[in-house]
C-alpha angles and dihedrals in degrees: 000000000000123000114243111245119197120243090251108080093177092126126247118346093238118041089196112106118235112256137195115329090007088072102094106184127112094235141007138198101246128215118191124231091268093050091262115149110244093175136227110334135165113268091243090058093047091050090049092051089048092052093047093053091042089239138121126254105229127189105230101168109028094171093057120100107262097014114253114239128185132206107234146134096267097194091053091045092052091048092050093046090050089051092049092048091050090048092049090048090049092051094049092041109158107277105243115210113204121194130223124186125204135175120231092240098045117161118244097250090049091048092052090050093051092044087053090056093049091050090051093050089050092050090053087055096252127135117237127215107206116202127193111202117210119201128193112318094006087079090074090058104059091152089072090062093043090053092049093052091047090052091049091048091053091047094054096038094118093056104034147001134225108269098176118023121232111288128182111240110180109291094353137066114217132197128173123213124192130197123254111246090250092044091119090060095045122096123236113278101247109014114192111247115261114260112248111235118207113230 
């Protein structure tokens, strides 16, 4: 005698727990505000205790028998849950992969500019895919690209690390660098000295 389950297994329609007089069961297993077990009490008694303590009665485990309810400040609980959810979302923010393309025979000024972009991306917490594009005869000199990627990896070592070592990919050579967790707190690798201003 199986219970019929709808084709939509997306969980309950409302994710909001039932609180106070919306809890319609004869008795509940009550948990106090500090997490202490009060025991199984009639719903009327549980609501009375909630009113006396100026707290809400919140159903925390509706599927238990009897359902488990906790005395808590529901408004505060909701606020803290939202904060935690936001924090979790921020921590698992979608990893953005930026791309930076270089040529094996890049001139020094150009290199510094591109390195600056890579540093900025790492400081923002983004990964960077660095692609060296070989053209024509350059393809027979992969070591040029490898050396350039090694140099870049060393230059940005304070902000990030090589997550995926240089690999030849057709005409290109690709390396992925990722920020250190403390990248945002780190300073740029080679900051230019501050200009001294005469008083």
